[in-house]
C-alpha positions as CSV (number, residue, x, y, z in Angstrom):
1,M,-33.4,31.0,-209.6
2,S,-34.5,28.4,-207.6
3,T,-36.6,24.8,-209.0
4,L,-39.5,25.8,-206.7
5,F,-39.7,28.9,-208.8
6,W,-39.8,27.3,-211.5
7,K,-42.6,25.3,-211.1
8,T,-44.2,28.2,-209.2
9,V,-44.2,29.9,-212.4
10,K,-45.0,26.9,-215.4
11,L,-48.3,26.2,-213.3
12,S,-49.3,29.7,-213.0
13,P,-50.9,30.9,-215.9
14,V,-52.8,27.5,-215.7
15,L,-54.1,28.2,-212.2
16,L,-55.1,32.0,-213.8
17,F,-57.0,30.5,-216.4
18,A,-58.4,27.4,-214.1
19,S,-59.9,30.3,-211.8
20,L,-61.4,32.2,-214.3
21,F,-62.5,30.2,-216.4
22,L,-64.1,27.5,-213.7
23,A,-66.3,30.3,-213.6
24,S,-67.5,30.8,-216.3
25,G,-67.8,27.8,-217.1
26,A,-69.7,27.0,-214.3
27,S,-72.2,30.1,-215.6
28,A,-72.2,28.7,-219.2
29,A,-73.0,25.3,-217.8
30,E,-76.5,27.0,-215.6
31,S,-77.4,28.5,-218.8
32,N,-77.4,26.4,-221.1
33,S,-78.7,23.1,-218.3
34,D,-81.8,23.0,-220.3
35,Q,-81.1,22.9,-223.7
36,T,-80.8,20.2,-225.6
37,A,-77.8,20.7,-228.6
38,E,-79.6,18.4,-230.7
39,G,-77.5,17.0,-234.3
40,W,-77.1,14.2,-236.5
41,S,-73.0,13.7,-236.7
42,T,-71.3,12.0,-239.0
43,A,-69.3,11.1,-236.7
44,A,-71.8,10.6,-234.1
45,M,-74.8,10.2,-233.5
46,N,-77.1,11.9,-230.4
47,L,-80.4,10.3,-230.6
48,D,-81.7,13.0,-228.9
49,A,-80.0,15.2,-231.4
50,E,-82.9,17.6,-234.1
51,P,-82.0,21.2,-234.0
52,A,-84.9,23.8,-233.9
53,A,-86.5,24.5,-237.5
54,S,-88.5,27.8,-237.9
55,I,-91.8,26.6,-238.5
56,S,-94.9,25.3,-236.0
57,S,-97.6,23.1,-236.6
58,T,-98.9,20.3,-234.6
59,L,-98.4,17.2,-235.8
60,N,-99.6,13.7,-235.8
61,D,-98.5,11.8,-232.9
62,G,-97.1,14.2,-230.9
63,A,-94.9,15.4,-233.4
64,T,-95.4,19.0,-235.1
65,L,-94.3,20.7,-237.6
66,S,-92.0,22.7,-236.3
67,E,-90.1,19.5,-235.3
68,P,-86.5,20.4,-236.2
69,I,-84.6,18.8,-239.0
70,P,-81.3,17.0,-237.7
71,A,-78.4,19.1,-239.2
72,T,-74.9,17.5,-239.0
73,D,-73.4,21.5,-238.0
74,T,-76.2,23.1,-235.5
75,S,-74.3,26.5,-237.1
76,Q,-75.9,25.9,-240.0
77,P,-78.8,28.7,-241.0
78,A,-82.4,26.3,-239.8
79,V,-84.9,25.8,-242.4
80,T,-87.7,28.1,-242.2
81,V,-90.0,25.8,-242.8
82,S,-90.6,24.3,-239.7
83,P,-91.2,20.6,-240.8
84,R,-92.0,17.9,-239.3
85,F,-90.0,14.5,-237.7
86,E,-93.3,12.8,-235.9
87,L,-95.7,11.4,-237.6
88,A,-98.9,9.9,-237.2
89,D,-98.5,6.4,-235.7
90,S,-95.5,7.3,-234.7
91,T,-95.1,8.0,-230.6
92,F,-92.1,8.0,-230.3
93,P,-91.0,10.2,-227.8
94,E,-87.2,11.1,-226.7
95,P,-85.5,9.1,-224.9
96,V,-84.5,10.4,-221.8
97,P,-81.7,10.0,-218.6
98,A,-82.6,7.0,-216.3
99,A,-82.8,8.0,-213.2
100,G,-79.8,8.8,-211.0
101,T,-77.7,10.1,-214.8
102,T,-77.6,13.7,-215.2
103,S,-77.3,15.2,-219.1
104,V,-73.6,15.0,-218.7
105,E,-73.1,11.2,-217.6
106,S,-75.3,10.9,-220.4
107,N,-73.7,8.8,-224.2
108,Q,-75.7,11.4,-225.5
109,E,-74.5,14.3,-223.9
110,V,-70.4,12.8,-224.7
111,L,-71.3,12.3,-228.3
112,Q,-72.5,16.8,-228.1
113,Q,-69.5,17.8,-226.4
114,I,-67.6,15.5,-229.5
115,Q,-69.1,17.1,-231.7
116,R,-68.9,21.1,-230.6
117,Y,-64.7,20.2,-230.1
118,G,-64.4,19.0,-233.5
119,N,-66.0,22.3,-235.2
120,E,-64.7,24.6,-232.8
121,G,-61.7,23.5,-232.9
122,S,-60.5,24.9,-236.1
123,T,-61.8,28.7,-235.3
124,S,-59.0,31.3,-235.0
125,L,-58.5,33.1,-231.5
126,D,-57.3,36.8,-232.2
127,Q,-54.5,38.4,-228.9
128,V,-56.1,41.0,-227.7
129,T,-54.5,44.0,-226.1
130,S,-57.7,45.6,-224.5
131,V,-60.8,44.6,-222.9
132,G,-63.0,47.2,-224.8
133,Q,-61.6,45.7,-228.6
134,L,-64.2,42.6,-227.0
135,R,-67.6,43.9,-228.3
136,D,-69.4,41.2,-225.6
137,V,-68.1,42.3,-223.1
138,S,-69.5,45.6,-221.0
139,P,-68.3,47.1,-217.8
140,G,-71.0,46.1,-215.8
141,D,-70.4,42.4,-216.2
142,W,-69.7,40.7,-213.3
143,A,-66.5,39.1,-214.5
144,F,-64.9,42.4,-215.8
145,E,-62.4,43.8,-214.1
146,A,-60.4,40.0,-214.2
147,L,-60.7,40.4,-218.1
148,R,-59.7,44.2,-218.1
149,S,-57.0,42.4,-215.4
150,L,-55.3,39.7,-217.4
151,V,-55.7,42.0,-221.1
152,E,-53.7,45.0,-219.9
153,R,-51.5,43.6,-216.9
154,Y,-50.1,40.3,-218.4
155,G,-51.7,40.4,-222.5
156,C,-52.8,36.6,-221.8
157,I,-56.2,37.0,-223.6
158,A,-57.7,35.9,-226.9
159,G,-60.7,36.3,-228.8
160,Y,-62.6,35.4,-231.4
161,P,-61.5,37.2,-235.5
162,D,-65.3,38.0,-235.2
163,G,-64.2,40.3,-232.1
164,T,-66.5,38.3,-229.0
165,Y,-65.3,36.7,-226.0
166,R,-67.9,34.4,-225.2
167,G,-67.8,34.6,-222.0
168,N,-70.8,32.7,-221.4
169,R,-69.8,28.6,-223.3
170,A,-67.8,26.2,-222.5
171,L,-63.8,26.4,-222.9
172,T,-62.7,24.0,-225.5
173,R,-59.5,22.5,-225.0
174,Y,-58.6,24.1,-228.5
175,E,-59.3,27.3,-226.8
176,F,-57.1,26.0,-223.7
177,A,-54.5,25.6,-225.3
178,A,-54.6,29.3,-227.2
179,G,-55.0,31.0,-224.5
180,L,-52.4,28.9,-222.3
181,N,-49.7,29.7,-225.1
182,A,-50.6,33.4,-224.8
183,C,-49.6,33.6,-221.0
184,L,-46.5,31.5,-221.5
185,N,-45.7,34.1,-223.6
186,Q,-46.5,36.7,-221.6
187,I,-45.0,35.2,-218.3
188,E,-41.2,34.6,-219.8
189,R,-41.5,38.3,-220.8
190,L,-42.5,39.6,-217.6
191,I,-39.4,37.3,-215.9
192,G,-36.9,38.4,-218.1
193,T,-37.2,42.1,-218.1
194,G,-38.6,41.7,-214.3
195,G,-41.7,42.4,-214.3
196,F,-42.9,39.9,-211.2
197,D,-42.8,41.3,-207.7
198,E,-42.2,39.1,-205.3
199,T,-45.7,40.0,-204.0
200,E,-46.9,38.2,-207.5
201,L,-45.3,35.1,-206.6
202,E,-46.2,35.1,-203.7
203,T,-50.4,35.2,-205.3
204,L,-49.2,32.4,-207.6
205,R,-48.1,30.1,-204.8
206,R,-51.2,30.1,-202.8
207,L,-53.4,29.7,-206.3
208,I,-51.4,26.0,-206.6
209,Q,-52.6,25.0,-202.8
210,E,-56.4,26.1,-203.3
211,F,-56.9,24.6,-207.1
212,E,-54.6,21.7,-206.5
213,A,-57.1,19.5,-205.9
214,E,-59.7,20.6,-208.6
215,L,-57.4,20.8,-210.7
216,A,-57.1,17.2,-210.1
217,T,-60.7,16.2,-210.6
218,L,-60.8,18.1,-214.4
219,G,-57.7,16.0,-215.3
220,A,-59.6,13.0,-214.0
221,R,-62.7,14.0,-215.4
222,V,-60.8,14.6,-219.3
223,D,-59.6,11.1,-218.8
224,N,-62.4,10.2,-218.3
225,L,-64.4,11.9,-221.1
226,E,-62.0,10.4,-223.7
227,G,-62.0,6.6,-222.3
228,R,-66.2,6.9,-223.0
229,V,-66.0,8.4,-226.5
230,A,-63.7,5.8,-227.5
231,F,-66.2,3.3,-226.0
232,L,-68.7,5.1,-227.6
233,E,-67.2,5.5,-231.3
234,D,-66.1,1.6,-231.3
235,N,-69.8,0.5,-230.6
236,Q,-72.4,3.1,-231.9
237,F,-75.2,1.5,-234.0
238,S,-75.0,3.7,-237.1
239,T,-73.3,7.3,-238.2
240,T,-76.2,8.3,-239.4
241,T,-79.0,6.3,-238.8
242,K,-81.2,5.8,-235.0
243,L,-83.0,3.3,-233.8
244,R,-87.2,4.1,-232.2
245,G,-88.9,1.4,-231.4
246,E,-92.9,1.6,-229.7
247,V,-94.3,-1.9,-228.2
248,I,-98.4,-1.7,-227.1
249,F,-99.8,-3.7,-225.2
250,G,-103.8,-3.7,-225.5
251,L,-106.1,-5.3,-223.2
252,A,-110.1,-5.2,-224.4
253,D,-114.0,-6.1,-224.8
254,T,-117.3,-5.2,-225.5
255,F,-120.5,-4.5,-224.2
256,G,-123.8,-4.8,-225.4
257,D,-125.5,-6.1,-228.0
258,T,-124.5,-6.4,-231.9
259,I,-126.3,-4.4,-234.0
260,D,-128.7,-7.0,-235.2
261,G,-130.1,-8.3,-232.3
262,G,-128.1,-11.5,-230.4
263,D,-126.0,-11.3,-228.1
264,D,-122.5,-10.0,-227.0
265,D,-120.2,-13.1,-227.4
266,T,-117.4,-11.3,-227.6
267,N,-114.5,-12.3,-224.9
268,T,-112.0,-10.3,-223.3
269,V,-108.8,-10.1,-225.1
270,L,-104.9,-9.6,-225.0
271,G,-102.7,-7.8,-228.7
272,D,-100.2,-5.5,-229.0
273,R,-98.3,-4.0,-232.1
274,V,-95.1,-3.4,-232.2
275,R,-92.9,-1.0,-234.0
276,L,-89.6,-0.4,-234.7
277,N,-88.5,2.5,-236.3
278,F,-85.0,3.1,-238.5
279,E,-84.2,6.9,-239.2
280,T,-81.7,7.8,-241.7
281,S,-79.9,10.9,-242.6
282,F,-77.7,11.9,-245.2
283,T,-77.0,15.2,-245.1
284,G,-78.2,15.7,-242.1
285,R,-81.5,18.1,-243.4
286,D,-82.7,15.2,-244.6
287,R,-84.9,11.5,-243.3
288,L,-85.4,7.9,-244.7
289,R,-88.0,6.7,-242.3
290,T,-87.9,2.2,-242.9
291,R,-90.3,0.9,-240.7
292,L,-90.8,-2.6,-239.2
293,E,-94.2,-3.7,-237.8
294,A,-95.6,-6.3,-236.4
295,I,-99.2,-6.4,-235.2
296,N,-101.9,-8.9,-233.8
297,M,-104.8,-6.8,-232.0
298,A,-108.6,-7.4,-232.4
299,E,-110.6,-5.6,-234.8
300,F,-113.6,-4.7,-233.4
301,N,-115.3,-4.0,-236.5
302,S,-118.9,-5.2,-238.6
303,G,-117.6,-8.9,-238.5
304,V,-117.7,-8.5,-234.8
305,T,-119.8,-6.1,-233.0
306,G,-121.6,-5.2,-236.6
307,T,-120.6,-2.1,-237.0
308,N,-117.0,-0.9,-237.4
309,M,-117.6,3.0,-235.7
310,T,-116.4,0.2,-232.7
311,R,-112.9,-0.2,-234.0
312,L,-110.2,0.9,-231.6
313,G,-107.0,3.0,-232.4
314,F,-104.2,0.4,-232.5
315,D,-106.0,-3.0,-234.2
316,G,-104.2,-4.5,-236.9
317,E,-104.9,-8.3,-237.2
318,E,-101.5,-9.9,-239.2
319,E,-101.1,-12.6,-236.4
320,N,-97.9,-10.8,-236.3
321,D,-96.8,-11.1,-239.1
322,I,-93.4,-8.2,-239.9
323,A,-93.7,-6.1,-242.5
324,I,-92.6,-3.0,-243.8
325,D,-95.8,-0.4,-242.3
326,E,-94.0,2.6,-244.0
327,L,-91.1,3.8,-246.6
328,W,-90.5,6.9,-246.7
329,Y,-88.2,10.1,-247.4
330,R,-88.3,13.5,-247.0
331,F,-85.5,17.0,-248.0
332,P,-86.6,20.4,-247.7
333,L,-86.3,22.6,-251.3
334,G,-85.4,25.8,-250.6
335,D,-85.5,26.9,-246.5
336,N,-89.8,27.5,-246.5
337,L,-90.5,23.8,-248.8
338,L,-90.3,20.2,-247.6
339,V,-90.7,17.3,-249.5
340,Q,-91.6,13.7,-249.3
341,I,-92.0,10.5,-251.4
342,D,-94.1,7.8,-249.8
343,A,-93.4,4.5,-251.7
344,A,-95.6,2.1,-249.2
345,N,-98.4,2.1,-247.0
346,G,-98.5,6.3,-247.0
347,E,-101.3,8.1,-245.6
348,F,-102.6,11.9,-245.5
349,Q,-102.0,11.8,-241.8
350,D,-98.9,10.1,-241.8
351,T,-97.3,12.8,-243.8
352,I,-96.1,16.4,-243.7
353,I,-99.8,17.2,-243.2
354,D,-101.4,19.0,-239.8
355,V,-104.4,17.2,-239.1
356,V,-104.9,19.6,-235.8
357,N,-105.4,17.0,-233.4
358,P,-102.5,17.2,-231.5
359,F,-103.5,15.8,-228.3
360,F,-105.8,12.9,-229.6
361,D,-104.3,12.0,-233.2
362,S,-101.6,8.8,-231.8
363,S,-102.3,6.0,-232.3
364,G,-100.4,5.9,-229.2
365,S,-100.8,8.6,-226.0
366,G,-103.9,10.0,-228.0
367,S,-107.0,8.5,-228.9
368,I,-108.7,4.9,-228.0
369,S,-110.6,4.8,-231.4
370,R,-110.4,4.8,-234.6
371,F,-113.0,7.3,-235.3
372,G,-111.6,9.9,-232.2
373,R,-108.0,10.3,-233.9
374,F,-108.8,13.2,-236.4
375,N,-112.0,13.9,-239.3
376,P,-111.6,10.7,-241.5
377,I,-111.8,12.8,-244.7
378,Y,-107.6,12.6,-243.9
379,R,-108.3,8.1,-243.8
380,T,-109.5,9.0,-248.0
381,G,-106.0,7.0,-250.0
382,S,-103.2,5.3,-249.3
383,G,-100.5,3.3,-251.1
384,A,-97.6,5.6,-252.8
385,G,-97.1,9.1,-253.8
386,G,-95.9,12.2,-252.2
387,T,-96.5,15.4,-250.1
388,L,-95.4,19.2,-250.7
389,T,-95.4,22.2,-247.6
390,Y,-94.9,24.9,-247.9
391,G,-94.5,27.8,-245.1
392,L,-94.8,31.1,-245.5
393,G,-93.3,32.1,-241.5
394,N,-94.5,30.7,-238.8
395,V,-98.3,31.6,-239.3
396,L,-99.0,30.0,-242.9
397,E,-98.8,26.0,-244.4
398,L,-99.9,24.9,-248.3
399,S,-100.0,21.1,-248.9
400,A,-100.7,19.1,-251.5
401,S,-100.1,15.6,-251.4
402,Y,-101.2,12.9,-253.9
403,F,-101.6,8.7,-253.5
404,A,-102.5,6.2,-255.7
405,D,-103.5,2.9,-254.1
406,E,-102.4,0.5,-256.2
407,G,-99.1,2.8,-257.4
408,A,-96.7,-0.3,-257.0
409,D,-99.6,-2.1,-260.0
410,P,-98.9,-2.0,-263.5
411,G,-101.9,-3.6,-264.4
412,E,-105.0,-2.2,-266.2
413,D,-106.8,0.5,-264.2
414,R,-103.8,-0.2,-262.0
415,G,-100.4,1.6,-261.2
416,L,-99.8,5.9,-260.0
417,F,-102.1,7.4,-262.7
418,N,-105.1,5.0,-263.4
419,G,-106.4,3.5,-260.6
420,T,-107.7,4.3,-257.8
421,Y,-106.3,7.7,-256.5
422,A,-106.5,10.7,-253.1
423,A,-105.6,14.5,-254.1
424,L,-105.2,16.7,-250.9
425,G,-104.8,20.6,-251.0
426,Q,-104.7,22.6,-247.4
427,I,-104.1,25.8,-246.0
428,T,-103.4,25.7,-242.6
429,F,-103.5,29.1,-240.7
430,K,-102.1,30.2,-236.6
431,P,-102.8,33.0,-236.2
432,T,-100.9,32.5,-232.2
433,E,-98.9,29.4,-231.9
434,N,-101.5,28.1,-229.4
435,I,-104.4,28.1,-232.2
436,T,-104.4,26.3,-235.3
437,V,-107.4,26.4,-237.9
438,A,-107.0,24.3,-241.2
439,G,-109.8,24.2,-244.6
440,T,-109.0,20.9,-246.5
441,Y,-110.4,19.2,-249.8
442,V,-109.6,15.7,-251.0
443,R,-110.6,14.4,-254.4
444,S,-110.8,10.5,-254.3
445,Y,-111.2,8.0,-257.1
446,Y,-111.7,4.4,-256.3
447,R,-111.8,2.1,-258.6
448,G,-114.6,-0.5,-257.6
449,K,-114.7,-4.2,-257.7
450,D,-113.6,-5.9,-261.1
451,F,-112.9,-9.5,-261.2
452,N,-110.0,-10.3,-260.2
453,D,-111.0,-8.2,-256.6
454,D,-114.0,-10.1,-254.2
455,E,-114.2,-7.5,-252.1
456,G,-113.6,-4.2,-253.8
457,N,-112.1,-1.0,-252.6
458,V,-114.5,1.8,-251.7
459,N,-114.1,2.7,-248.9
460,I,-114.6,6.6,-248.4
461,T,-114.7,7.4,-244.7
462,G,-111.6,5.3,-244.1
463,T,-113.3,1.9,-242.4
464,T,-115.3,4.9,-239.8
465,G,-118.8,5.1,-239.9
466,S,-122.1,3.6,-241.7
467,L,-121.2,0.6,-244.5
468,L,-123.8,2.5,-245.6
469,A,-121.1,5.7,-245.3
470,R,-118.5,4.1,-246.6
471,R,-119.9,2.9,-250.1
472,P,-122.9,4.8,-250.4
473,F,-123.5,3.1,-254.0
474,T,-122.5,-1.0,-253.9
475,N,-118.7,-2.2,-253.6
476,D,-119.4,-2.9,-257.4
477,V,-119.5,0.5,-258.3
478,A,-116.4,2.6,-259.2
479,T,-117.3,6.4,-257.4
480,S,-115.5,9.3,-256.4
481,A,-116.1,11.5,-254.3
482,D,-115.2,15.8,-253.6
483,S,-114.1,15.6,-249.3
484,F,-114.5,19.4,-247.6
485,G,-113.3,19.4,-243.7
486,I,-112.2,22.6,-241.5
487,Q,-110.0,21.5,-238.1
488,A,-109.6,23.6,-235.3
489,N,-107.5,23.3,-232.3
490,A,-106.8,26.1,-229.3
491,T,-104.5,25.2,-226.7
492,L,-104.6,27.6,-223.3
493,G,-102.1,26.1,-220.5
494,R,-102.7,22.8,-220.0
495,F,-106.5,22.2,-221.2
496,S,-107.0,22.2,-224.5
497,V,-110.6,22.0,-227.2
498,G,-110.7,20.9,-230.9
499,G,-112.6,19.3,-232.7
500,W,-113.8,19.5,-236.8
501,V,-116.4,18.6,-239.4
502,G,-116.6,17.3,-242.1
503,Y,-118.4,16.9,-245.4
504,Q,-117.9,14.7,-248.3
505,D,-120.3,14.7,-252.0
506,A,-119.7,11.2,-253.3
507,E,-120.5,9.8,-257.2
508,A,-121.0,6.8,-258.9
509,K,-118.9,6.4,-262.2
510,S,-120.0,3.2,-263.6
511,G,-123.3,0.8,-263.3
512,A,-127.1,1.6,-263.6
513,N,-127.1,4.5,-261.3
514,E,-123.6,5.9,-262.4
515,G,-124.2,9.5,-261.6
516,S,-126.3,9.1,-258.9
517,D,-125.0,11.6,-255.6
518,A,-125.2,11.3,-251.8
519,D,-123.8,13.3,-249.0
520,I,-122.1,12.5,-245.9
521,W,-121.1,14.6,-242.9
522,N,-119.7,13.7,-239.7
523,W,-118.3,16.0,-236.2
524,A,-116.3,15.9,-232.7
525,V,-115.2,18.2,-230.9
526,N,-112.7,17.4,-228.3
527,L,-111.1,18.3,-224.4
528,A,-108.0,17.8,-223.4
529,L,-106.6,18.7,-219.7
530,L,-102.7,18.1,-220.0
531,D,-101.0,17.1,-216.4
532,L,-103.7,15.8,-214.7
533,G,-102.8,14.6,-211.7
534,G,-99.0,14.6,-212.8
535,E,-96.1,15.8,-215.7
536,G,-96.9,13.9,-219.1
537,N,-100.0,12.5,-217.9
538,K,-103.5,13.3,-219.7
539,L,-107.7,13.1,-219.7
540,G,-109.3,12.8,-223.0
541,V,-112.8,13.5,-224.2
542,V,-114.7,13.1,-227.7
543,F,-117.6,13.4,-228.6
544,G,-119.0,13.5,-232.0
545,M,-121.0,11.5,-235.2
546,P,-119.7,9.3,-236.8
547,P,-119.4,9.6,-240.4
548,K,-123.3,9.1,-242.3
549,V,-125.2,9.3,-245.7
550,T,-127.8,12.2,-244.8
551,D,-128.8,12.6,-248.7
552,N,-128.5,9.4,-252.0
553,D,-130.5,9.8,-254.9
554,I,-130.5,5.7,-254.5
555,G,-133.4,5.2,-252.9
556,G,-133.4,2.9,-249.4
557,R,-129.5,3.8,-249.2
558,E,-129.7,5.9,-246.4
559,D,-128.8,6.4,-242.6
560,D,-133.0,7.3,-241.1
561,D,-131.3,7.6,-237.7
562,T,-128.1,9.0,-235.8
563,S,-125.6,7.7,-233.6
564,Y,-123.5,9.6,-231.7
565,H,-119.9,8.9,-229.8
566,L,-118.7,9.5,-227.0
567,E,-115.1,8.7,-225.7
568,A,-113.2,9.2,-222.9
569,F,-109.5,7.8,-221.7
570,Y,-107.2,8.5,-219.4
571,R,-102.7,8.3,-220.2
572,Y,-100.8,7.9,-217.5
573,Q,-97.6,8.4,-217.7
574,L,-95.9,5.4,-215.0
575,T,-92.2,6.0,-216.1
576,D,-90.7,8.3,-219.1
577,N,-90.6,4.8,-221.2
578,I,-94.4,3.4,-219.8
579,A,-98.0,5.0,-220.2
580,I,-101.1,3.0,-220.0
581,T,-104.0,4.4,-220.5
582,P,-107.5,2.7,-219.1
583,G,-110.6,4.2,-221.4
584,A,-113.6,3.5,-223.2
585,F,-116.6,4.6,-225.6
586,V,-119.9,4.4,-226.1
587,I,-121.5,4.3,-229.6
588,F,-125.2,5.3,-229.2
589,N,-127.3,4.0,-232.1
590,P,-124.9,2.0,-233.7
591,E,-125.2,2.1,-238.3
592,H,-127.4,5.8,-237.1
593,N,-130.0,2.9,-236.5
594,D,-131.9,4.2,-233.2
595,G,-133.1,0.0,-233.2
596,N,-130.4,-1.0,-231.8
597,D,-129.0,-1.7,-228.6
598,D,-125.9,0.6,-227.0
599,I,-122.4,-1.0,-227.9
600,W,-119.5,0.0,-225.2
601,V,-116.1,-0.8,-225.6
602,G,-113.5,-0.9,-222.8
603,T,-109.6,-0.6,-223.4
604,I,-106.1,-1.1,-221.4
605,R,-103.4,0.6,-223.3
606,T,-99.3,-0.3,-222.3
607,V,-97.0,1.7,-224.2
608,F,-93.1,1.1,-224.7
609,S,-91.7,3.5,-226.6
610,F,-87.5,3.4,-226.5
């Protein structure tokens, strides 16, 4: 037999498999092109990886309670409590490949392929003798006849141990080797028994010539992939940690007289806020967040305009000193319970609790004002503590949370249980995937001012609303509060409507007026038009009443009139990683006093995320 004949025989199985799997591979690639196989890998990490979990609830900063838990092995069962992994104030969208690149070319896709090969390489394949043994292959499939021929004529098709062929997924090199070996064995047997005729040999020769260029291309792509994999493994940031960042440039000013009747002397300011989140997973289903923050964005508070109603949602005057702004660890217990432990600066809205204001709660992509982000009762507590969320399918979530303002201080009237604290309970109901309603209760206590504390810590409304709403019995008096809130949101296509009502019953716990009560109310409604003028854009409108003392047992400490908050902003998604949001809001009758002139606040917020 000639040398040409033997070369043809040796190459023929390659061509047979290449022609078959090129077709099935193209089909698999097409069906999977819009999917993201996300996961944490112990050998390499995909920055975009986070397989979906099952409970859904829109979360702070655009994240949802259904936001996935990273998993080392994406084949493991999904956690049925859909835990929230992107918390308020994070606003860190998943990175998107730069223009001109494709998902196959991205480093993340390369790492995904590595992980799939590693997971699937150990899967054994069983030889089949009839196409009927493959339970996921039916006579209506476009490649049925080709499969039947390869099985019954050449006997070189292998299936998985569970009796499936999995024809709509990509072929791994392990699977190719198994199939190639099966075909070589069969061809050797056919040659030895005279099973090949001249017509079949001529067909093989034509296949060699027809697919010569494709085979060379595939070989080059494999070599290129191996080189890139080696580079990524040598230069990866970490096998367990991914870095996400957000930078805000804020241009802002106020307009109108101050509440004492003086001229507005504020000048236009340019400030910034920088956040770096280090997200670490140890088991593939947990997350440790360490956030570094530097901020220097003017606070238009009572010291500037005479009221805290004019504060921006992303302000802070720390002169860009770097500090740990968040430090928490989150993990699932079983299939339905998610736990988060906060060691520093925790707040209710920064946990797995849904504040039910998905398009306004983010300080980077939502409302430009502090009040417009969510119900102020979520601001009643902060510090060290923890949160539990239990999910019942995708319809109901039960949440409980506790924070101690001075939980790391062992001093008198301090610590985790003996000082200022706030305990929250919430029921979140989702009758459909587009409608969410939540009922919230918070019990909070503020120890008041002592000889070691010149300012005290009574802050019932989280620095929103009037001064009387924040401290209805002065700052010297220990104060407790029972806070109740109802929040709702409905999203219909590109239109969203939502809002809340909050009521707080405050009680003086010390001083001459111990036992006195005060009632504090607030409410807001909001509208959002999504993708207006382009994908990722958003027009938002907020109208409401900041916290107001409507009744107080202590005379002279009630808000006589009513302030209104009206806000509008437009978020323009300039690129995948840059968004510009011009916006303005006006406070009518600041400090709930119709004798005060209206105050306007304007800003342009530019956000860089990576």
